[in-house]
C-alpha positions in Angstrom: 27.4 -7.8 -0.5 25.3 -5.8 1.9 21.6 -5.6 1.5 21.6 -1.9 1.3 24.0 -2.0 -1.7 21.8 -4.5 -3.5 18.7 -2.3 -2.9 20.5 0.8 -4.2 21.7 -1.1 -7.3 18.1 -2.2 -7.9 17.0 1.4 -7.7 19.4 2.6 -10.3 18.7 -0.5 -12.5 15.0 0.4 -12.3 15.7 3.9 -13.5 17.8 2.6 -16.4 15.2 0.0 -17.4 12.4 2.5 -17.1 14.1 5.0 -19.4 15.0 2.2 -21.9 11.5 0.9 -22.1 10.0 4.4 -22.3 12.4 5.5 -25.1 11.9 2.2 -27.1 8.1 2.9 -26.9 8.6 6.4 -28.2 10.6 5.1 -31.2 8.0 2.6 -32.4 4.5 3.2 -33.6 1.2 1.5 -32.9 -0.1 -0.6 -29.9 3.3 -1.7 -28.7 4.3 1.9 -28.3 1.7 2.5 -25.7 2.5 -0.7 -23.8 6.3 0.0 -23.7 5.7 3.6 -22.5 3.4 2.3 -19.8 5.9 -0.4 -18.8 8.6 2.3 -18.6 6.5 4.5 -16.4 5.5 1.6 -14.1 9.1 0.5 -13.6 10.1 4.1 -12.8 7.8 4.0 -9.8 9.9 1.2 -8.3 13.1 3.3 -7.9 12.0 5.4 -4.9 10.9 2.3 -3.0 14.3 0.6 -3.6 16.1 3.8 -2.5 14.0 4.1 0.7 14.5 0.4 1.6 18.2 0.8 0.9 18.4 3.7 3.3 16.5 1.8 6.0 18.8 -1.2 5.5 21.9 1.0 5.6 20.7 2.6 8.9 20.0 -0.8 10.4 23.4 -2.2 9.3 25.1 0.7 11.0 23.2 -0.1 14.2 24.2 -3.8 13.9 20.6 -4.9 13.4 19.1 -7.0 10.6 16.6 -5.6 8.2 13.9 -7.8 9.7 14.7 -7.0 13.4 11.8 -4.8 14.6 12.7 -4.7 18.3 
């Protein structure tokens, strides 16, 4: 499996996990509610990073270069 595909999958998984944590935090009451909501928001910030890295990896794969080749 290509690196770009793995990074895109991680981006979508981050969105799903974020929504799941946030909604579980909404359903409960008390201290755990705040923690789950914050965890959900934190995980949601990972998605753009994974998508950007996926696009970079995809462009490098098209050029025949590796992700770590900076020349």
